[in-house]
ROKOL-546725 format. One record per residue (C-alpha): residue in three letters; x, y, z negated; residue number from 1. Coordinates in pm, 1 decimal. Example, Ala and Ser with C-alpha at 12.3 -4.5 7.8 and 13.67 -1.06 7.14 Angstrom:
  rest         u         v         w   nr
   ALA    1230.0    -450.0    -780.0    1
   SER    1367.0    -106.0    -714.0    2
END
This chain:
  rest         u         v         w   nr
   MET    5761.3   28221.2   -8557.9    1
   ARG    5847.7   28434.4   -8858.8    2
   LYS    5582.7   28469.4   -9128.6    3
   PHE    5541.9   28818.1   -9269.2    4
   THR    5486.3   28867.5   -9641.0    5
   LYS    5475.0   29175.1   -9860.9    6
   ALA    5799.0   29063.0  -10020.5    7
   ASN    5968.6   29054.8   -9681.1    8
   LEU    5845.7   29405.2   -9608.6    9
   ARG    5971.6   29541.5   -9939.5   10
   ARG    6312.9   29381.6   -9901.2   11
   SER    6365.3   29507.5   -9549.6   12
   ILE    6327.9   29879.1   -9621.0   13
   VAL    6556.3   30120.1   -9804.4   14
   MET    6366.4   30428.8   -9920.9   15
   VAL    6449.6   30740.0  -10121.7   16
   CYS    6144.8   30965.3  -10149.9   17
   THR    5898.4   31115.4   -9956.4   18
   LEU    5163.9   30012.4   -8206.6   19
   ALA    4936.9   29759.7   -7785.2   20
   LEU    5236.7   29927.3   -7816.5   21
   ALA    5196.7   30195.2   -7552.5   22
   ILE    5445.0   30093.5   -7286.0   23
   PRO    5604.5   30375.5   -7082.9   24
   MET    5588.4   30255.8   -6725.8   25
   LEU    5922.5   30395.2   -6612.8   26
   LEU    6044.0   30132.6   -6370.3   27
   THR    5899.6   30019.8   -6038.8   28
   PRO    6040.8   29678.9   -5947.8   29
   THR    5878.8   29462.7   -5684.7   30
   VAL    5680.7   29170.5   -5824.2   31
   GLN    5784.5   28844.0   -5667.2   32
   VAL    5507.4   28589.2   -5631.1   33
   LYS    5523.4   28220.0   -5564.5   34
   ALA    5260.3   28241.2   -5292.8   35
   ALA    5177.0   28604.8   -5226.5   36
   ASP    4834.1   28538.1   -5076.4   37
   THR    4705.7   28301.0   -5345.5   38
   THR    4886.5   28324.9   -5679.6   39
   VAL    5071.5   28563.9   -5908.6   40
   PRO    5313.4   28476.7   -6191.2   41
   ILE    5211.6   28525.9   -6553.4   42
   TYR    5524.3   28648.6   -6731.2   43
   ARG    5554.6   28550.7   -7097.1   44
   LEU    5739.8   28763.6   -7354.1   45
   TYR    5806.5   28725.9   -7725.6   46
   ASN    5815.6   28993.5   -7994.5   47
   PRO    6065.2   28877.3   -8262.2   48
   ASP    5935.8   29140.6   -8505.5   49
   ASN    5586.3   28996.3   -8548.6   50
   GLY    5590.6   28664.1   -8361.0   51
   GLU    5352.0   28767.5   -8083.8   52
   HIS    5362.8   28630.5   -7728.7   53
   LEU    5253.9   28868.3   -7450.4   54
   TYR    5126.9   28756.7   -7109.2   55
   THR    5126.8   28989.4   -6809.1   56
   THR    5147.5   29000.3   -6428.7   57
   ASP    5309.2   29343.7   -6452.2   58
   ALA    5681.0   29320.6   -6377.6   59
   ASN    5726.4   29682.0   -6486.5   60
   GLU    5571.5   29616.1   -6827.9   61
   THR    5792.9   29307.5   -6857.5   62
   ARG    6111.3   29499.9   -6781.2   63
   VAL    6029.7   29788.3   -7017.1   64
   LEU    5955.6   29553.1   -7306.9   65
   TYR    6269.6   29351.1   -7233.2   66
   TYR    6516.5   29637.9   -7182.9   67
   GLU    6375.5   29910.6   -7407.0   68
   HIS    6188.6   29737.4   -7690.0   69
   ASN    6397.4   29423.2   -7757.1   70
   TRP    6128.4   29172.4   -7660.4   71
   GLY    6246.8   28830.5   -7549.2   72
   TYR    6171.0   28725.2   -7190.5   73
   GLU    6054.2   28363.5   -7184.2   74
   GLY    5998.5   28312.1   -6812.7   75
   ILE    5683.3   28238.9   -6613.8   76
   ALA    5415.8   28068.6   -6824.0   77
   TRP    5192.5   27978.0   -6529.1   78
   TYR    5069.8   28097.7   -6190.3   79
   ALA    4721.7   28253.0   -6177.9   80
   PRO    4492.5   28319.6   -5879.7   81
   ASN    4559.5   28649.9   -5708.9   82
   GLY    4243.6   28854.6   -5767.3   83
   THR    3991.5   28569.5   -5756.9   84
   GLY    3830.1   28350.0   -6021.0   85
   THR    3714.2   28441.5   -6371.3   86
   PRO    3845.5   28777.4   -6503.2   87
   VAL    4072.3   28763.7   -6809.2   88
   TYR    4055.4   29067.2   -7039.5   89
   ARG    4321.0   29181.1   -7285.9   90
   LEU    4234.9   29346.8   -7616.7   91
   TYR    4471.5   29521.1   -7857.8   92
   ASN    4439.8   29562.6   -8234.1   93
   PRO    4637.8   29867.9   -8358.1   94
   VAL    4600.8   29754.9   -8720.4   95
   LEU    4726.4   29399.0   -8665.2   96
   CYS    4955.2   29506.2   -8376.8   97
   ASN    4874.2   29211.1   -8154.3   98
   HIS    4676.7   29119.8   -7841.7   99
   LEU    4389.7   28887.0   -7756.9  100
   TYR    4311.2   28732.9   -7416.1  101
   THR    3959.5   28622.1   -7331.0  102
   THR    3725.0   28553.7   -7040.0  103
   ASP    3422.5   28604.1   -7269.3  104
   THR    3267.0   28946.4   -7204.5  105
   ASN    3045.8   28902.2   -7512.0  106
   GLU    3357.2   28852.3   -7727.9  107
   VAL    3499.8   29171.0   -7576.9  108
   ALA    3180.3   29365.7   -7650.8  109
   VAL    3148.9   29242.2   -8009.8  110
   LEU    3514.1   29294.2   -8103.0  111
   THR    3540.1   29642.1   -7949.2  112
   THR    3220.8   29769.1   -8112.7  113
   THR    3239.9   29613.2   -8459.3  114
   THR    3613.8   29584.1   -8534.5  115
   GLU    3943.1   29765.5   -8471.0  116
   TRP    4002.1   29587.6   -8137.8  117
   VAL    4019.1   29811.0   -7828.8  118
   SER    4017.6   29723.3   -7459.1  119
   ASP    4357.4   29720.3   -7294.1  120
   ASN    4420.6   29809.2   -6927.3  121
   ASN    4122.7   30050.7   -6928.3  122
   GLY    3885.3   29758.5   -6970.5  123
   GLN    3989.6   29602.8   -6639.4  124
   PRO    4104.6   29238.7   -6602.7  125
   VAL    4475.4   29180.4   -6657.4  126
   PHE    4469.1   28858.5   -6451.0  127
   TYR    4229.3   28581.4   -6347.2  128
   SER    4147.0   28225.2   -6451.8  129
   ASP    4099.4   27944.2   -6200.9  130
   GLY    4259.8   27610.5   -6120.7  131
   ALA    4308.0   27261.7   -6257.8  132
   ILE    4567.6   27336.4   -6529.4  133
   PRO    4412.0   27402.7   -6873.2  134
   VAL    4551.7   27690.6   -7080.3  135
   TYR    4495.9   27629.5   -7451.9  136
   ARG    4443.2   27893.9   -7720.1  137
   VAL    4541.8   27870.1   -8087.7  138
   TYR    4489.8   28107.6   -8379.9  139
   ASN    4688.3   28174.7   -8698.1  140
   ARG    4516.7   28368.9   -8975.0  141
   GLU    4838.8   28395.7   -9177.5  142
   LEU    5026.5   28567.4   -8892.2  143
   GLN    4815.2   28882.7   -8878.4  144
   GLY    4537.5   28694.8   -8694.0  145
   MET    4773.2   28604.7   -8408.7  146
   HIS    4650.7   28420.7   -8098.2  147
   HIS    4875.9   28220.0   -7866.8  148
   LEU    4825.6   28070.5   -7518.3  149
   THR    5005.2   27766.6   -7378.1  150
   THR    4981.7   27516.8   -7092.4  151
   ASP    5187.2   27269.1   -7296.9  152
   LYS    4952.0   27006.6   -7445.7  153
   ASN    5229.7   26884.1   -7676.3  154
   GLU    5278.6   27236.9   -7813.2  155
   TYR    4901.0   27268.3   -7859.5  156
   ASP    4887.0   26938.5   -8049.6  157
   THR    5190.0   27023.2   -8265.8  158
   LEU    5109.6   27380.5   -8372.5  159
   PRO    4838.2   27283.4   -8627.9  160
   ILE    5116.5   27131.8   -8839.5  161
   HIS    5255.7   27485.1   -8867.0  162
   GLY    4929.6   27652.2   -8968.8  163
   TRP    4769.1   27719.5   -8629.6  164
   THR    4401.4   27646.0   -8557.3  165
   GLN    4313.7   27492.9   -8220.5  166
   GLU    4053.2   27686.6   -8019.5  167
   GLY    4036.3   27461.0   -7714.6  168
   VAL    4082.2   27545.3   -7347.1  169
   SER    4067.3   27922.3   -7307.8  170
   LEU    4126.0   27953.0   -6930.8  171
   TYR    4278.5   27775.1   -6632.3  172
   ALA    4591.2   27810.4   -6419.5  173
   ARG    4677.1   27711.5   -6063.6  174
   THR    5022.2   27568.4   -6144.7  175
   ILE    5258.0   27549.9   -6443.2  176
   GLY    5549.4   27793.8   -6441.9  177
   SER    5911.6   27771.3   -6550.4  178
   PRO    6039.9   27598.0   -6865.5  179
   ILE    5992.3   27841.2   -7153.3  180
   ILE    6329.3   27962.9   -7284.6  181
   THR    6363.6   28294.6   -7467.9  182
   ARG    6627.6   28538.2   -7345.5  183
   TYR    6713.2   28883.4   -7485.5  184
   TRP    6870.8   29182.3   -7311.5  185
   ASN    7113.3   29258.2   -7595.0  186
   GLU    7242.2   28901.1   -7569.2  187
   SER    7254.9   28851.9   -7193.5  188
   GLY    7349.0   29203.5   -7081.6  189
   GLU    7247.2   29110.5   -6727.7  190
   GLU    6990.5   29239.0   -6481.7  191
   LEU    6659.6   29064.6   -6546.4  192
   SER    6553.6   28835.1   -6263.1  193
   LEU    6187.7   28771.6   -6334.1  194
   GLU    6151.8   28484.7   -6092.4  195
   THR    6458.3   28284.1   -6193.0  196
   ALA    6570.3   28390.2   -6540.8  197
   SER    6429.5   28099.2   -6737.8  198
   ASN    6535.0   27844.4   -6476.2  199
   GLU    6890.0   27980.8   -6485.1  200
   SER    6894.3   27931.2   -6860.5  201
   THR    6801.3   27564.7   -6829.1  202
   THR    7113.3   27497.3   -6621.6  203
   GLY    7346.9   27622.0   -6891.6  204
   GLY    7394.8   27973.9   -6758.4  205
   GLY    7264.7   28161.6   -7059.4  206
   GLY    7216.4   28140.0   -7430.5  207
   GLY    7552.6   28160.2   -7604.7  208
   ASN    7745.9   28482.4   -7637.1  209
   SER    8043.6   28631.5   -7809.2  210
   SER    8108.1   28998.9   -7862.2  211
   GLY    8368.8   29239.1   -7987.5  212
   SER    8518.1   29580.6   -7927.1  213
   THR    8739.6   29651.7   -7628.6  214
   SER    8870.6   29991.0   -7526.6  215
   GLY    8581.8   30195.1   -7659.0  216
   GLY    8318.6   29950.0   -7544.5  217
   SER    8239.8   29584.5   -7595.0  218
   SER    8262.2   29249.7   -7423.7  219
   GLU    8004.2   28974.8   -7397.0  220
   THR    8024.2   28625.3   -7256.0  221
   ASP    7702.1   28496.0   -7105.1  222
   GLY    7830.9   28145.2   -7124.6  223
   ASN    7680.1   27824.7   -7239.7  224
   SER    7705.9   27726.7   -7601.5  225
   GLY    7710.2   27359.3   -7544.0  226
   GLY    7553.3   27249.8   -7215.4  227
   SER    7688.7   27121.6   -6892.6  228
   GLY    7663.2   27450.4   -6703.2  229
   ASN    7924.6   27701.3   -6597.2  230
   SER    8083.1   27942.1   -6839.7  231
   GLY    7915.3   28247.6   -6680.9  232
   HIS    8025.9   28606.7   -6627.5  233
   VAL    8231.4   28792.7   -6887.1  234
   HIS    8102.2   29147.9   -6938.4  235
   SER    8357.7   29408.7   -7034.6  236
   TYR    8187.3   29737.2   -7120.8  237
   THR    8348.6   30079.4   -7142.7  238
   TRP    8179.4   30406.2   -7232.6  239
   GLU    8110.5   30672.4   -6970.1  240
   THR    8065.9   31001.0   -7160.0  241
   SER    7890.5   31312.6   -7033.5  242
   GLY    7847.8   31592.6   -7286.3  243
   ASN    7661.8   31457.1   -7588.9  244
   THR    7558.8   31130.5   -7425.0  245
   ARG    7745.0   30816.5   -7329.0  246
   THR    7644.1   30501.2   -7142.0  247
   ALA    7803.0   30157.0   -7157.2  248
   LYS    7911.5   30046.6   -6808.2  249
   CYS    8038.7   29705.7   -6699.6  250
   SER    8286.8   29634.2   -6421.5  251
   CYS    8018.9   29420.1   -6254.7  252
   GLY    7787.5   29720.2   -6228.5  253
   ALA    7555.5   29633.9   -6518.0  254
   THR    7443.0   29924.9   -6735.2  255
   GLY    7420.9   29887.0   -7110.3  256
   ILE    7287.7   30112.1   -7382.7  257
   THR    7284.2   30494.3   -7361.9  258
   GLU    7363.0   30679.6   -7685.3  259
   GLU    7348.5   31038.9   -7808.2  260
   TYR    7593.6   31224.3   -8032.7  261
   VAL    7400.0   31399.0   -8311.5  262
   ALA    7509.9   31514.1   -8657.4  263
   GLY    7858.5   31375.4   -8599.1  264
   VAL    7748.1   31018.9   -8518.7  265
   TRP    7664.4   30812.2   -8210.7  266
   GLY    7344.2   30618.0   -8175.1  267
   TYR    7027.2   30550.0   -7981.9  268
   PHE    6693.5   30730.0   -8035.1  269
   ASP    6384.6   30519.6   -7967.9  270
   ARG    6111.7   30768.2   -7871.0  271
   GLY    5855.9   30491.1   -7820.7  272
   ALA    5909.2   30355.9   -8173.0  273
   ALA    5886.3   30711.6   -8311.2  274
   GLU    5551.2   30765.6   -8140.9  275
   GLU    5430.6   30430.7   -8274.5  276
   LEU    5533.8   30526.4   -8629.1  277
   PHE    5351.4   30860.1   -8591.8  278
   MET    5041.5   30673.2   -8472.1  279
   HIS    5049.3   30448.3   -8779.9  280
   VAL    5077.5   30751.8   -9007.4  281
   ASN    4776.0   30916.4   -8844.8  282
   ASN    4584.2   30588.0   -8861.8  283
   ASN    4642.7   30592.9   -9238.0  284
   ARG    4519.3   30952.2   -9255.5  285
   ALA    4207.9   30863.8   -9055.9  286
   VAL    4087.8   30625.7   -9329.6  287
   THR    4199.0   30842.7   -9625.2  288
   GLN    3938.3   31062.8   -9793.8  289
   TYR    3967.7   31332.2  -10058.1  290
   GLY    3720.9   31527.5  -10268.6  291
   VAL    3654.3   31894.1  -10195.5  292
   VAL    3588.7   32119.8  -10496.5  293
   ASP    3468.1   32476.9  -10537.5  294
   ASN    3649.3   32758.5  -10719.0  295
   ASP    3524.5   32626.0  -11052.2  296
   GLY    3651.9   32276.6  -10982.4  297
   HIS    3311.9   32120.8  -10915.1  298
   PRO    3296.1   31853.0  -10641.7  299
   ILE    3115.7   31973.7  -10330.3  300
   GLY    3189.8   31698.5  -10079.2  301
   ILE    3420.1   31440.2   -9928.1  302
   GLU    3639.5   31491.9   -9621.4  303
   THR    3872.1   31272.0   -9418.2  304
   VAL    4234.9   31376.5   -9389.8  305
   PRO    4287.8   31523.5   -9040.8  306
   ALA    4562.6   31391.4   -8813.6  307
   LEU    4906.0   31550.4   -8813.2  308
   THR    4980.0   31761.2   -8505.8  309
   ASN    5284.4   31915.4   -8333.5  310
   PHE    5479.7   31593.0   -8277.9  311
   ASP    5688.1   31744.7   -7997.0  312
   GLY    5743.4   32072.5   -8180.4  313
   LEU    5905.7   31896.4   -8475.9  314
   TYR    6064.0   31604.9   -8288.2  315
   ALA    6407.9   31771.3   -8259.3  316
   THR    6408.1   31827.4   -8635.9  317
   ALA    6308.0   31466.6   -8700.5  318
   LYS    6588.4   31344.3   -8471.0  319
   GLN    6841.8   31560.6   -8652.5  320
   ARG    6737.3   31420.1   -8989.9  321
   ALA    6739.0   31059.6   -8864.2  322
   ALA    7098.4   31099.1   -8746.4  323
   GLU    7206.9   31283.9   -9062.4  324
   ILE    7083.8   31015.1   -9302.3  325
   ALA    7288.7   30751.5   -9119.2  326
   THR    7593.0   30876.1   -9311.1  327
   ASN    7431.4   31088.4   -9586.1  328
   TYR    7118.8   30906.0   -9697.6  329
   GLY    6916.8   31142.3   -9912.6  330
   HIS    6714.1   31462.9   -9908.4  331
   ALA    7000.5   31710.6   -9933.0  332
   GLY    6941.6   31805.5   -9569.3  333
   LEU    6563.3   31852.7   -9598.0  334
   LYS    6453.0   32088.3   -9318.7  335
   THR    6072.9   32077.1   -9354.7  336
   ASP    5822.5   32090.1   -9640.5  337
   ASN    5857.1   31717.5   -9705.1  338
   GLU    5978.4   31393.8   -9548.9  339
   ASN    5983.2   31014.8   -9571.9  340
   LEU    6304.5   30822.9   -9509.1  341
   GLY    6356.2   30455.5   -9437.8  342
   GLY    6631.8   30226.8   -9321.1  343
   GLY    6655.8   29867.1   -9209.4  344
   ALA    6293.3   29792.0   -9119.8  345
   ALA    6242.5   29556.8   -8825.9  346
   ASN    5998.6   29793.5   -8653.0  347
   ALA    5781.2   30103.0   -8698.2  348
   ASN    5484.8   29911.1   -8835.5  349
   GLU    5698.9   29740.3   -9100.3  350
   CYS    5843.1   30075.9   -9202.4  351
   GLN    5505.7   30248.0   -9250.5  352
   GLN    5369.3   29946.5   -9440.8  353
   ALA    5665.2   29967.2   -9678.0  354
   TRP    5593.2   30339.2   -9725.8  355
   CYS    5235.0   30242.6   -9813.8  356
   TYR    5366.5   30038.6  -10109.3  357
   SER    5529.3   30349.1  -10258.7  358
   LYS    5298.4   30609.2  -10417.8  359
   SER    5520.5   30905.0  -10329.8  360
   HIS    5573.0   30793.0   -9970.3  361
   ALA    5204.0   30717.6   -9923.6  362
   SER    5119.0   31060.9  -10061.2  363
   THR    5343.5   31232.1   -9809.6  364
   MET    5175.3   31042.1   -9524.2  365
   THR    4817.2   31114.6   -9633.6  366
   ASN    4829.1   31446.5   -9822.9  367
   PRO    4585.7   31692.4   -9657.3  368
   ILE    4808.9   31993.0   -9737.1  369
   TYR    5039.5   31875.7   -9456.2  370
   THR    4900.8   31953.9   -9111.0  371
   GLN    5202.2   31910.8   -8882.0  372
   GLY    5453.2   31632.3   -8847.3  373
   SER    5681.6   31423.3   -8632.1  374
   CYS    5882.0   31102.0   -8649.0  375
   ALA    6216.9   30977.8   -8520.7  376
   VAL    6379.9   30635.7   -8505.4  377
   PHE    6759.4   30629.3   -8477.0  378
   TYR    6975.5   30321.0   -8423.8  379
   TYR    7313.4   30409.3   -8573.9  380
   ASP    7620.1   30271.3   -8393.4  381
   ALA    7852.5   30243.0   -8692.2  382
   ASP    8138.3   30054.3   -8525.2  383
   GLY    8114.6   30215.7   -8181.1  384
   SER    8059.4   29885.4   -8000.2  385
   GLY    7701.1   29947.3   -7895.6  386
   GLN    7616.0   29601.1   -8030.2  387
   ASN    7563.9   29639.3   -8406.1  388
   LEU    7295.9   29905.8   -8437.3  389
   TYR    7119.4   29984.1   -8767.2  390
   PRO    6775.6   30154.8   -8764.6  391
   PHE    6679.0   30466.2   -8960.3  392
   TYR    6322.2   30601.5   -8975.1  393
   VAL    6208.1   30956.1   -9054.6  394
   LEU    5873.5   31129.3   -9098.8  395
   VAL    5891.0   31508.2   -9137.6  396
   VAL    5584.5   31714.2   -9234.3  397
   ASN    5493.9   32081.7   -9272.7  398
   LYS    5194.8   32258.4   -9425.2  399
END
């Protein structure tokens, strides 16, 4: 797991001047269960940006995180009882950007009333605890207060060497799931099979890949990089263009990335990341105060900076600027009263934290004279392959 430091944040952002992740539930796959009347699978995912592991029974949430937000799919962690047993609640911390799982309703009440933690899933259980298999919980203060769950006693015993604190048995499972092996969409390029993906990987069918340009698209080999398995399917992508959009299509029927043509360049806009960045900006404004003075300059009170509004109204402008700075990084194309620019950050949270370290950028985010704003995140496809995308971040504001 990667440890975040302020130095890492500063190095990863290029600046000029001045989110649980809300998951759009767009897909409706059928959840496969090991025994439909008694158990449900707990899917485990990994966020490479902050080192968090997510646990969910929701196949739709799993697919959206995997395909649209670059989370790694690690397989089925365990099988939980289907609607019976002790409820497990999930909390989310928008400041730390991670989740907590607990069966303790008192812990839920204390954290949601005295800290930044909020109830996920409308306060309803996300799954249930019951069975003979212990699920251990560990905690790492250095990794933004991260918690981690595992059925692997060896992993539980080993993690303290790496800075994790053991918290004992947190809940119970009916049976252990698949071997945990991380798999990413941009590496595999294949349809995600929730029930079998991690097992397929253990037989040598996934892991290694090679890529390069071929006839306006790219090719990937989902082969094995050193096992005893088969070499796998070779994906050969070509672009299907319609107006100002194009989608990578494979001869096997797999669909790759969809890009837009804006400001003379191709790339992918991540609306979810843009909304997350906007949320972080408004979170900063919510805790920023300024003094109010009368006409003679005498202090008359303190007010909190109100949230920026009109995200949708300025979103097209933010998108235009995010695409423009991919090839002309600077403020020559300024279209609003002010803006923040960034490039290269791993995610929206890292970008806004880097802006916080710069006085001018922080001022743009929290200045009360600005009342409207929007954000855009653009992944620039410099070589046209759809594989080597570079992120650009924009905040635009108006008075």
